[in-house]
C-alpha positions as CSV (number, residue, x, y, z in Angstrom):
1,X,-118.1,114.9,225.5
2,X,-117.6,111.2,225.5
3,X,-113.9,111.8,225.0
4,X,-113.8,114.1,228.0
5,X,-115.5,111.6,230.2
6,X,-113.1,108.9,229.0
7,X,-110.2,111.2,229.8
8,X,-111.6,111.9,233.3
9,X,-112.0,108.2,234.1
10,X,-108.5,107.3,232.8
11,X,-105.7,106.8,235.3
12,X,-102.0,106.1,235.1
13,X,-101.1,102.4,235.7
14,X,-99.8,101.8,239.2
15,X,-96.1,101.0,238.9
16,X,-94.8,97.8,240.5
17,X,-91.6,97.5,242.5
18,X,-90.2,95.1,240.0
19,X,-90.7,97.5,237.2
20,X,-88.9,100.3,239.2
21,X,-86.1,97.9,240.0
22,X,-85.6,97.1,236.3
23,X,-85.4,100.8,235.4
24,X,-83.1,101.6,238.2
25,X,-80.7,98.8,237.2
26,X,-80.7,100.1,233.7
27,X,-79.7,103.5,235.0
28,X,-76.9,102.0,237.1
29,X,-75.5,100.4,233.9
30,X,-74.7,97.0,235.4
31,X,-73.9,98.1,238.9
32,X,-75.9,96.3,241.7
33,X,-79.0,98.0,243.1
34,X,-77.2,97.9,246.5
35,X,-75.1,100.8,245.3
36,X,-78.1,103.0,246.0
37,X,-78.2,102.0,249.7
38,X,-76.6,104.4,252.1
39,X,-75.5,104.1,255.7
40,X,-76.3,106.8,258.3
41,X,-74.2,107.8,261.3
42,X,-76.7,105.7,263.3
43,X,-75.5,102.6,261.2
44,X,-79.0,102.3,259.6
45,X,-79.3,101.2,256.0
46,X,-81.3,103.6,253.9
47,X,-82.9,102.2,250.8
48,X,-83.5,104.3,247.7
49,X,-87.3,103.6,247.8
50,X,-89.8,102.5,250.3
51,X,-93.1,100.8,249.6
52,X,-96.3,99.8,251.5
53,X,-94.8,96.4,252.5
54,X,-92.1,98.2,254.5
55,X,-94.7,99.3,257.1
56,X,-97.1,96.3,257.1
57,X,-95.8,95.2,260.5
58,X,-96.0,98.7,262.0
59,X,-99.1,99.1,264.2
60,X,-101.5,101.7,262.9
61,X,-101.1,105.0,264.8
62,X,-103.4,108.0,265.2
63,X,-102.5,111.5,266.4
64,X,-103.2,112.1,270.0
65,X,-103.3,108.4,271.0
66,X,-100.7,106.2,272.6
67,X,-97.9,105.7,271.8
68,X,-98.0,109.3,270.6
69,X,-95.7,108.8,267.6
70,X,-97.9,111.1,265.6
71,X,-98.2,113.7,268.3
72,X,-99.8,114.2,271.7
73,X,-102.8,116.1,270.4
74,X,-105.5,114.7,268.0
75,X,-105.6,118.0,266.1
76,X,-101.9,118.7,266.0
77,X,-101.2,122.5,265.9
78,X,-104.8,123.3,264.7
79,X,-106.0,124.7,268.1
80,X,-102.6,125.4,269.7
81,X,-99.6,126.2,267.5
82,X,-96.1,125.5,268.7
83,X,-94.6,128.2,270.9
84,X,-92.2,130.6,269.2
85,X,-89.6,130.3,272.0
86,X,-86.5,132.3,271.0
87,X,-83.9,132.4,273.7
88,X,-83.0,136.0,274.6
89,X,-79.7,137.2,275.9
90,X,-78.4,140.7,276.7
91,X,-75.7,142.6,278.6
92,X,-77.9,143.6,281.6
93,X,-81.4,143.1,283.1
94,X,-82.5,146.5,281.6
95,X,-81.3,145.6,278.1
96,X,-82.9,142.2,278.4
97,X,-86.2,143.9,279.2
98,X,-86.0,146.1,276.2
99,X,-85.2,143.2,273.9
100,X,-87.9,140.9,275.3
101,X,-90.5,143.7,275.1
102,X,-89.6,144.4,271.5
103,X,-89.5,140.7,270.4
104,X,-92.8,139.8,272.2
105,X,-94.5,142.6,270.3
106,X,-93.2,141.1,267.0
107,X,-94.3,137.5,267.2
108,X,-92.5,135.8,270.0
109,X,-95.0,133.8,272.1
110,X,-92.9,132.3,274.9
111,X,-90.3,134.0,277.1
112,X,-87.1,132.0,276.9
113,X,-84.0,132.3,279.1
114,X,-80.9,130.0,279.3
115,X,-79.0,131.1,282.4
116,X,-75.6,129.9,281.1
117,X,-76.1,131.9,277.9
118,X,-77.9,134.9,279.3
119,X,-75.0,137.4,279.1
120,X,-75.4,138.5,282.8
121,X,-76.3,136.9,286.1
122,X,-79.8,137.1,287.7
123,X,-78.7,137.6,291.2
124,X,-81.3,139.6,293.1
125,X,-85.0,140.4,293.3
126,X,-84.2,143.8,291.7
127,X,-82.8,142.0,288.6
128,X,-86.1,140.1,288.2
129,X,-88.1,143.3,288.7
130,X,-86.1,145.1,286.1
131,X,-86.2,142.2,283.6
132,X,-90.0,141.8,283.7
133,X,-91.0,145.5,284.1
134,X,-94.0,146.0,281.9
135,X,-94.1,142.3,280.9
136,X,-97.0,140.3,282.2
137,X,-95.8,136.8,283.1
138,X,-99.5,135.8,283.4
139,X,-99.9,136.4,279.7
140,X,-97.0,134.4,278.4
141,X,-95.5,131.0,279.1
142,X,-91.9,131.0,280.3
143,X,-89.1,128.7,279.5
144,X,-86.2,129.1,281.9
145,X,-83.3,126.7,281.6
146,X,-81.5,127.0,285.0
147,X,-78.7,124.5,284.3
148,X,-77.7,122.2,287.1
149,X,-80.0,123.7,289.8
150,X,-83.1,125.9,289.6
151,X,-83.5,126.6,293.3
152,X,-82.1,130.1,293.5
153,X,-83.6,131.6,290.3
154,X,-87.0,129.9,291.0
155,X,-87.0,131.4,294.5
156,X,-86.3,134.9,293.1
157,X,-89.3,134.4,290.7
158,X,-91.6,133.4,293.5
159,X,-90.5,136.3,295.6
160,X,-91.2,138.6,292.6
161,X,-94.7,137.1,292.2
162,X,-95.4,137.6,295.9
163,X,-94.2,141.2,295.8
164,X,-96.3,141.9,292.7
165,X,-99.3,140.1,294.3
166,X,-99.7,137.9,291.3
167,X,-101.3,134.4,291.7
168,X,-98.7,131.7,291.4
169,X,-101.1,129.4,289.5
170,X,-101.0,131.9,286.6
171,X,-97.3,131.2,286.0
172,X,-97.0,128.6,283.2
173,X,-94.2,127.0,281.3
174,X,-90.9,125.5,282.4
175,X,-88.4,126.6,285.1
176,X,-86.2,123.5,285.1
177,X,-83.0,122.0,286.2
178,X,-80.9,119.3,284.5
179,X,-77.8,118.4,286.6
180,X,-76.6,115.5,284.4
181,X,-76.7,117.7,281.3
182,X,-74.6,120.3,283.2
183,X,-72.2,117.5,284.3
184,X,-71.8,116.2,280.7
185,X,-70.9,119.7,279.4
186,X,-68.8,121.1,282.3
187,X,-67.4,117.9,283.8
188,X,-68.4,119.0,287.3
189,X,-71.3,120.2,289.5
190,X,-71.6,123.0,292.0
191,X,-72.6,120.5,294.8
192,X,-73.3,116.8,295.3
193,X,-75.6,115.0,292.9
194,X,-77.5,113.6,295.9
195,X,-78.2,117.2,297.1
196,X,-79.3,118.2,293.6
197,X,-81.7,115.3,293.5
198,X,-83.0,116.3,296.9
199,X,-83.7,119.8,295.5
200,X,-85.2,118.4,292.3
201,X,-87.7,116.3,294.3
202,X,-88.5,119.1,296.7
203,X,-89.0,121.7,294.0
204,X,-91.2,119.3,292.0
205,X,-93.3,118.5,295.1
206,X,-93.6,122.2,296.0
207,X,-94.5,123.2,292.5
208,X,-97.3,120.6,292.4
209,X,-99.1,122.5,295.1
210,X,-98.0,126.1,294.4
211,X,-97.2,126.2,290.6
212,X,-99.5,123.7,289.0
213,X,-98.7,124.9,285.4
214,X,-94.9,124.9,285.8
215,X,-92.6,122.0,284.8
216,X,-89.5,121.7,287.0
217,X,-87.2,119.2,285.2
218,X,-85.6,119.5,281.8
219,X,-83.8,116.7,280.0
220,X,-81.4,117.9,277.3
221,X,-80.2,116.0,274.3
222,X,-78.1,118.9,273.2
223,X,-74.9,118.0,275.1
224,X,-74.7,114.8,273.0
225,X,-75.8,116.3,269.7
226,X,-73.3,119.2,270.0
227,X,-70.6,116.7,270.9
228,X,-71.2,114.9,267.5
229,X,-73.6,112.1,268.7
230,X,-76.0,110.5,266.3
231,X,-79.8,110.5,266.8
232,X,-79.9,107.0,268.4
233,X,-77.3,108.1,271.0
234,X,-79.1,111.4,271.7
235,X,-82.3,109.5,272.5
236,X,-80.7,106.7,274.5
237,X,-78.7,109.1,276.7
238,X,-81.6,111.5,277.2
239,X,-84.0,108.7,278.3
240,X,-81.4,107.1,280.6
241,X,-81.1,110.6,282.2
242,X,-84.9,110.9,282.5
243,X,-85.2,107.4,284.1
244,X,-82.5,108.3,286.6
245,X,-84.4,111.5,287.5
246,X,-87.7,109.5,287.9
247,X,-86.0,106.9,290.1
248,X,-84.3,109.5,292.3
249,X,-87.6,111.3,292.8
250,X,-89.5,108.1,293.5
251,X,-87.0,107.4,296.2
252,X,-87.8,110.8,297.7
253,X,-91.6,110.1,297.9
254,X,-93.0,111.3,294.6
255,X,-95.1,109.3,292.2
256,X,-94.3,108.6,288.6
257,X,-97.1,110.8,287.4
258,X,-95.9,113.7,289.6
259,X,-92.5,113.5,288.1
260,X,-93.3,112.7,284.5
261,X,-95.9,115.4,284.1
262,X,-93.3,118.0,285.3
263,X,-90.6,116.9,282.9
264,X,-89.7,118.7,279.6
265,X,-87.4,117.4,277.0
266,X,-85.1,119.5,274.7
267,X,-83.5,118.3,271.5
268,X,-81.2,120.0,269.0
269,X,-82.3,119.5,265.3
270,X,-79.5,118.8,262.9
271,X,-79.0,118.7,259.1
272,X,-80.3,115.2,258.3
273,X,-83.9,116.3,257.6
274,X,-85.8,113.0,257.7
275,X,-83.6,111.5,260.5
276,X,-84.5,114.5,262.7
277,X,-88.2,114.1,262.0
278,X,-87.9,110.4,262.9
279,X,-85.9,111.2,266.1
280,X,-88.7,113.4,267.5
281,X,-91.4,110.9,266.6
282,X,-89.4,108.0,268.1
283,X,-88.8,110.1,271.2
284,X,-92.5,110.3,271.9
285,X,-93.0,106.6,271.5
286,X,-90.0,105.7,273.7
287,X,-91.2,108.1,276.5
288,X,-94.7,106.6,276.3
289,X,-93.2,103.1,276.6
290,X,-91.0,104.1,279.6
291,X,-93.8,105.8,281.6
292,X,-96.1,102.8,280.8
293,X,-93.4,100.5,282.3
294,X,-93.4,102.7,285.5
295,X,-97.2,102.3,285.7
296,X,-97.8,106.0,284.7
297,X,-101.1,107.3,283.3
298,X,-101.8,108.2,279.7
299,X,-101.5,111.9,280.6
300,X,-98.0,111.3,282.0
301,X,-97.0,109.5,278.8
302,X,-97.5,112.6,276.8
303,X,-94.1,114.1,276.1
304,X,-93.4,117.9,276.4
305,X,-90.9,118.5,273.6
306,X,-88.8,121.6,273.0
307,X,-86.5,121.8,270.0
308,X,-83.8,124.2,268.9
309,X,-81.9,124.4,265.6
310,X,-78.4,123.0,265.9
311,X,-75.4,125.0,267.0
312,X,-73.3,122.1,265.7
313,X,-74.2,122.7,262.0
314,X,-73.6,126.5,262.0
315,X,-70.6,128.2,260.4
316,X,-68.5,131.3,261.0
317,X,-67.7,131.8,257.3
318,X,-70.4,132.5,254.8
319,X,-72.8,132.8,257.9
320,X,-75.8,133.9,255.9
321,X,-76.1,130.3,254.7
322,X,-76.9,129.5,258.3
323,X,-80.4,131.1,257.7
324,X,-81.1,128.3,255.2
325,X,-79.7,125.6,257.5
326,X,-81.9,126.9,260.4
327,X,-84.9,127.0,258.1
328,X,-84.6,123.4,257.1
329,X,-83.9,122.4,260.7
330,X,-86.9,124.3,262.0
331,X,-89.1,122.7,259.3
332,X,-88.0,119.3,260.5
333,X,-88.7,120.2,264.1
334,X,-92.3,121.2,263.3
335,X,-93.0,118.3,261.0
336,X,-91.6,116.1,263.9
337,X,-94.1,117.7,266.3
338,X,-92.1,119.9,268.7
339,X,-94.3,121.8,271.2
340,X,-91.9,124.8,271.3
341,X,-89.0,125.9,269.1
342,X,-85.9,128.1,269.3
343,X,-84.4,129.0,265.9
344,X,-80.7,129.9,266.3
345,X,-79.7,133.3,264.9
346,X,-77.5,133.0,261.8
347,X,-74.6,134.7,263.7
348,X,-74.8,132.4,266.7
349,X,-71.3,131.0,266.2
350,X,-69.8,134.5,265.8
351,X,-71.3,137.0,268.3
352,X,-74.4,137.8,270.5
353,X,-77.5,138.2,268.3
354,X,-78.6,141.7,267.3
355,X,-82.0,142.9,266.3
356,X,-81.6,141.8,262.7
357,X,-80.4,138.2,263.4
358,X,-83.1,137.8,266.1
359,X,-85.8,139.0,263.7
360,X,-84.7,136.7,260.9
361,X,-84.7,133.7,263.3
362,X,-88.1,134.6,264.8
363,X,-89.6,135.2,261.3
364,X,-88.3,131.8,260.1
365,X,-90.8,130.3,262.5
366,X,-93.6,132.8,261.7
367,X,-93.2,132.1,258.0
368,X,-93.6,128.4,258.6
369,X,-96.7,129.1,260.7
370,X,-98.4,132.0,258.9
371,X,-97.3,131.6,255.3
372,X,-96.3,128.0,254.8
373,X,-99.3,126.9,256.9
374,X,-97.4,123.9,258.4
375,X,-99.7,124.0,261.4
376,X,-102.8,123.3,259.2
377,X,-101.7,119.7,258.5
378,X,-101.9,117.2,261.3
379,X,-98.7,115.1,261.3
380,X,-97.6,115.8,257.7
381,X,-95.0,112.9,258.0
382,X,-97.7,110.4,259.0
383,X,-98.1,107.5,256.6
384,X,-94.8,108.1,254.7
385,X,-93.3,104.7,254.1
386,X,-89.8,106.1,254.6
387,X,-90.5,108.2,257.7
388,X,-92.6,105.5,259.4
389,X,-89.9,102.9,258.8
390,X,-87.1,105.2,259.9
391,X,-89.0,106.1,263.1
392,X,-89.3,102.4,264.0
393,X,-85.6,101.8,263.3
394,X,-84.4,104.8,265.3
395,X,-86.6,103.8,268.3
396,X,-85.5,100.2,268.2
397,X,-81.8,101.0,268.1
398,X,-82.1,103.8,270.8
399,X,-84.0,101.3,273.0
400,X,-81.2,98.8,272.7
401,X,-78.6,101.4,273.7
402,X,-80.9,102.7,276.5
403,X,-81.2,99.1,277.9
404,X,-77.4,98.7,277.7
405,X,-76.9,101.9,279.8
406,X,-79.5,100.6,282.4
407,X,-77.6,97.3,282.6
408,X,-74.4,99.2,283.3
409,X,-76.0,100.9,286.3
410,X,-77.6,104.0,284.8
411,X,-76.6,107.4,283.3
412,X,-74.4,108.7,286.1
413,X,-72.5,105.4,286.2
414,X,-71.8,105.4,282.5
415,X,-70.7,109.1,282.6
416,X,-68.3,108.4,285.4
417,X,-66.9,105.4,283.5
418,X,-66.5,107.4,280.3
419,X,-68.8,105.1,278.3
420,X,-71.0,108.0,277.0
421,X,-68.0,110.2,276.2
422,X,-66.3,107.3,274.2
423,X,-69.5,106.5,272.3
424,X,-70.1,110.1,271.3
425,X,-66.4,110.6,270.3
426,X,-66.5,107.6,268.0
427,X,-69.3,109.2,265.9
428,X,-67.7,112.7,266.3
429,X,-64.4,111.4,264.9
430,X,-66.2,109.8,261.9
431,X,-68.1,113.1,261.2
432,X,-64.9,115.1,261.5
433,X,-63.1,112.7,259.1
434,X,-65.9,113.0,256.6
435,X,-65.8,116.8,256.8
436,X,-62.0,116.7,256.3
437,X,-62.4,114.4,253.3
438,X,-65.2,116.6,252.0
439,X,-67.5,113.6,251.9
440,X,-69.8,115.7,254.2
441,X,-70.2,119.0,252.5
442,X,-70.5,122.4,254.3
443,X,-71.4,125.0,251.8
444,X,-69.3,128.1,252.2
445,X,-66.7,126.3,254.3
446,X,-65.3,123.1,252.8
447,X,-67.2,123.6,249.6
448,X,-67.7,126.8,247.6
449,X,-65.8,129.0,250.0
450,X,-66.0,132.7,249.2
451,X,-62.7,134.3,250.2
452,X,-63.9,137.7,249.0
453,X,-66.9,137.9,251.3
454,X,-66.3,140.5,254.2
455,X,-66.6,138.8,257.6
456,X,-69.5,139.5,260.0
457,X,-68.1,141.9,262.6
458,X,-67.9,140.7,266.2
459,X,-69.4,142.6,269.1
460,X,-68.1,142.3,272.6
461,X,-70.6,141.0,275.3
462,X,-69.9,142.1,278.8
463,X,-70.7,139.4,281.3
464,X,-71.5,140.1,284.9
465,X,-70.0,137.4,287.2
466,X,-71.7,136.3,290.3
467,X,-68.5,137.2,292.2
468,X,-68.9,140.8,291.1
469,X,-72.3,141.3,292.6
470,X,-72.5,142.7,296.1
471,X,-75.8,143.1,297.9
472,X,-77.0,142.8,301.4
473,X,-75.4,139.6,302.7
474,X,-77.9,137.2,304.1
475,X,-76.7,134.1,305.9
476,X,-78.6,131.3,304.1
477,X,-78.6,127.9,305.6
478,X,-80.7,124.9,304.7
479,X,-82.0,122.5,307.3
480,X,-84.3,119.6,306.9
481,X,-85.8,118.9,303.5
482,X,-87.8,122.0,302.7
483,X,-85.4,123.4,300.2
484,X,-87.9,125.4,298.2
485,X,-89.7,127.0,301.0
486,X,-86.4,128.0,302.7
487,X,-85.0,129.5,299.5
488,X,-88.2,131.5,298.9
489,X,-88.1,132.8,302.4
490,X,-84.5,134.0,302.1
491,X,-85.2,135.5,298.7
492,X,-88.0,137.6,300.2
493,X,-85.5,138.8,302.8
494,X,-83.3,140.1,299.9
495,X,-80.9,137.1,299.7
496,X,-79.2,136.9,296.4
497,X,-78.8,133.9,294.1
498,X,-75.2,133.9,295.2
499,X,-76.2,133.5,298.8
500,X,-78.5,130.6,298.0
501,X,-76.0,128.9,295.7
502,X,-73.2,129.3,298.3
503,X,-75.4,127.5,300.9
504,X,-76.1,124.7,298.4
505,X,-72.4,124.3,297.6
506,X,-71.7,123.3,301.3
507,X,-74.2,120.5,301.2
508,X,-71.8,117.8,300.1
509,X,-68.9,116.8,297.8
510,X,-69.4,117.3,294.1
511,X,-68.8,114.9,291.2
512,X,-66.2,115.2,288.4
513,X,-66.1,113.5,285.0
514,X,-64.4,114.0,281.6
515,X,-66.7,116.5,279.9
516,X,-68.1,115.8,276.4
517,X,-66.4,118.0,273.8
518,X,-68.8,120.6,272.5
519,X,-67.8,121.7,269.0
520,X,-69.1,122.6,265.5
521,X,-68.7,120.6,262.4
522,X,-67.1,123.5,260.4
523,X,-64.3,124.2,263.0
524,X,-61.4,122.3,261.3
525,X,-61.7,124.3,258.1
526,X,-62.4,127.5,260.0
527,X,-59.1,127.1,261.8
528,X,-57.3,126.9,258.5
529,X,-59.1,129.9,257.1
530,X,-58.1,131.9,260.2
531,X,-54.5,130.8,259.9
532,X,-54.5,131.9,256.2
533,X,-55.9,135.3,257.2
534,X,-53.3,135.8,259.9
535,X,-50.6,134.9,257.4
536,X,-52.0,137.4,255.0
537,X,-52.0,140.1,257.6
538,X,-48.3,139.4,258.5
539,X,-46.8,138.7,255.1
540,X,-49.1,140.7,252.8
541,X,-50.5,137.7,250.9
542,X,-52.4,134.5,251.5
543,X,-50.7,131.1,251.2
544,X,-50.8,130.6,247.4
545,X,-50.8,127.7,244.9
546,X,-50.4,128.2,241.2
547,X,-52.1,126.1,238.5
548,X,-50.4,124.8,235.4
549,X,-53.4,124.3,233.2
550,X,-52.7,122.1,230.1
551,X,-54.4,122.7,226.8
552,X,-57.6,124.6,225.9
553,X,-60.1,125.5,228.6
554,X,-62.4,122.5,228.1
555,X,-59.5,120.2,228.7
556,X,-58.5,121.5,232.1
557,X,-61.5,123.4,233.5
558,X,-63.0,120.5,235.5
559,X,-59.9,119.8,237.4
560,X,-58.8,123.4,237.7
561,X,-62.2,124.2,239.3
562,X,-61.9,121.2,241.6
563,X,-58.4,122.3,242.7
564,X,-59.6,125.9,243.2
565,X,-62.4,124.8,245.4
566,X,-60.2,122.4,247.3
567,X,-57.6,125.0,248.2
568,X,-60.0,127.9,248.8
569,X,-61.6,125.8,251.5
570,X,-58.4,126.5,253.5
571,X,-58.1,130.2,252.6
572,X,-55.5,129.7,249.9
573,X,-55.2,132.1,246.9
574,X,-55.3,130.1,243.7
575,X,-53.5,131.7,240.7
576,X,-55.0,130.4,237.4
577,X,-54.3,130.7,233.7
578,X,-56.1,130.0,230.5
579,X,-54.0,127.0,229.6
580,X,-50.5,126.3,228.1
581,X,-50.3,124.8,224.7
582,X,-46.8,123.4,225.0
583,X,-44.3,122.2,227.6
584,X,-42.0,125.1,226.9
585,X,-44.8,127.6,227.4
586,X,-45.9,125.8,230.7
587,X,-42.3,125.8,232.1
588,X,-41.7,129.4,231.2
589,X,-45.1,130.5,232.7
590,X,-44.6,128.6,235.9
591,X,-41.1,129.9,236.5
592,X,-42.2,133.4,235.8
593,X,-44.9,133.2,238.4
594,X,-42.3,132.8,241.1
595,X,-44.5,130.5,243.2
596,X,-43.5,127.5,245.5
597,X,-46.4,125.1,245.0
598,X,-47.9,124.1,241.6
599,X,-50.7,121.8,240.5
600,X,-50.9,120.5,237.0
601,X,-54.5,120.3,235.7
602,X,-55.5,118.6,232.5
603,X,-56.9,115.4,231.0
604,X,-55.4,112.0,231.8
605,X,-54.4,111.7,228.1
606,X,-52.5,115.0,228.2
607,X,-50.6,113.9,231.3
608,X,-48.9,110.9,229.7
609,X,-46.5,112.8,227.5
610,X,-46.5,116.1,229.2
611,X,-46.1,115.6,233.0
612,X,-42.7,113.7,233.1
613,X,-41.0,116.2,230.9
614,X,-42.7,119.2,232.6
615,X,-41.6,117.9,236.1
616,X,-38.1,117.2,235.0
617,X,-37.6,120.7,233.5
618,X,-39.2,122.5,236.5
619,X,-37.3,120.6,239.1
620,X,-34.0,121.1,237.2
621,X,-34.7,124.9,237.2
622,X,-35.8,125.0,240.8
623,X,-35.3,121.8,242.9
624,X,-37.2,123.4,245.9
625,X,-40.4,123.8,243.8
626,X,-43.3,121.5,244.8
627,X,-45.3,120.0,242.0
628,X,-48.6,118.0,242.1
629,X,-50.9,116.5,239.6
630,X,-54.7,116.9,239.8
631,X,-56.5,113.6,239.5
632,X,-55.9,110.0,240.6
633,X,-53.8,108.0,238.1
634,X,-53.1,104.3,237.7
635,X,-50.3,103.0,240.1
636,X,-47.7,102.5,237.3
637,X,-48.4,106.0,235.9
638,X,-48.2,107.5,239.3
639,X,-44.9,105.8,239.9
640,X,-43.5,107.1,236.6
641,X,-44.6,110.6,237.5
642,X,-43.0,110.4,240.9
643,X,-39.7,109.3,239.4
644,X,-39.9,112.3,237.1
645,X,-40.3,114.7,240.1
646,X,-44.0,114.9,240.9
647,X,-44.5,115.3,244.7
648,X,-48.0,114.0,244.9
649,X,-51.6,113.7,243.6
650,X,-54.7,115.6,244.6
651,X,-58.1,114.1,243.8
652,X,-61.6,113.5,245.1
653,X,-60.3,110.8,247.5
654,X,-57.7,113.0,249.1
655,X,-58.0,114.2,252.6
656,X,-58.5,117.9,251.9
657,X,-57.8,119.1,255.5
658,X,-54.6,117.1,255.9
659,X,-53.4,118.2,252.4
660,X,-54.0,121.8,253.2
661,X,-52.2,121.5,256.6
662,X,-49.2,119.9,254.9
663,X,-49.1,122.8,252.3
664,X,-49.4,125.4,255.1
665,X,-46.5,123.9,257.1
666,X,-44.3,123.9,254.0
667,X,-45.2,127.5,253.4
668,X,-44.4,128.6,256.9
669,X,-48.0,129.3,257.9
670,X,-48.6,129.2,261.6
671,X,-51.6,127.0,262.2
672,X,-52.3,128.5,265.6
673,X,-52.5,132.0,264.2
674,X,-49.1,133.0,265.8
675,X,-45.8,133.7,264.1
676,X,-44.3,130.5,262.7
């Protein structure tokens, strides 16, 4: 018994940082500890270990208290879980109704529409009636992303509520506009920015009286994220946008609280798990600080934060891996404290979602909520030395960039000057280069490509253009400043969204800028895969490389596997063998294969005596043959090999994408998918 008590009272000694440092240096075998420090795309230095002293200067924070780093509610998700807010698209209002009814019955808790991605146009009161037939908008919050201007669609909704004799104060959620986001993506706006700010202020003022539970302004970080921006840039550009909206509304007679409390933020969540958690936590702190500076109340300082898993990180090839990517991103969004979340369907980059992909996306959230019990822990990242330090670093750097934008004249000014586009493109180019070099790994695309996997079939999505809609023409004209009341009045008289938007378009000259390129990280290699597939369809075979493996399997396997993965990332067929035991056998086997491009794989030791003779014999037999060596060699050895006829060397430091492009051009593969 005494032994048991002794055991119970025993504890492990608390390790000291110096002791860890000594053990780490032993493992590094003489290399400096700085080798373990990494640099993020935000240019932040990430240490291998964080300790209590790292957060000694960070003020103690509590959930539900300013600056809301740890969340806007003291009990986190305990009383109110995040909203399962899956965006729904369809081919028609009727189909949308069927999908929404089905998904709501299976766990979706917020009705979510993105007009630019809806698949059809909401143009009339009849469309709204069809869409929400049998769906009680009083029972669910709504999130409607209207793009540059919400006036026409909001007017149709109000007309619908009047017709159904529903109380407007029962409508809750967000029906918001974000003109600068639309400008950043499209490069132009449907009417003047001044007019859109007039509408924004009037809609917000009208909603304060008529729609007390509806937010009317959305600030998106997605245009920057999906352009390749880092977390610091996303936050800085988003808050510069928000501050411009506040200032423009203040000029038009609103108070800071009236604007801030009707503003919702939306961020995409990428692959850097801890960075994305820190981004959302830093966002709440920055917003609190901004509203405080405007003299806003504590309530106005509480950020409404929607998140969506990233489109930027999703792939066309091996698309089922997207389920895993989305799961990790959703986890980060919830740990970061999002109020609502959209998980992108795994086939988002390929086709419109079907019932299966919607269900998997929706259930990803439900598993986190119901089975992983993430909502049972208030701010699970709180107190982590790493996350708390990273949150402070992200907020500080984002604040510096935000101040730089303000000093330049604000968000519209820096978009017009191209500053934002240039800053985003710098990071985008670095990301693209790292993908091409395979420093940034995309499983199933530039690493571990599976050429045998059948592709996910595409489905066509018919889109109804506004120009194709014909109803009773109503002559809509706006006079004075009562934009919202006028739009509602005309909607009740059967005006279409087209009529209202056409009237808005005449209100003043628009603005035009260079749009931010919206792309996905996997696109460079996806283009190569498609080119290889087109080549196969036309010629009967994929572009092909042959391996000349030297010696027994253990001697060549590592490099043969590396070369196989390297070329399969571009859709190449790789012809292998079990290893040649002599030069004569290697020459005979290579010539019998009848290929055009060969890579020698073996050990550095086997190369010394074998490669020069092998290259000489093969080039003598076929001068057009291309011959490469797997692995980087010393400069003098490389020079000897080149003189013998070797055309190049492929190794971990090679630019995979550029190498594959060069091979394809030599093989006559059309990189645009057309006949070369």
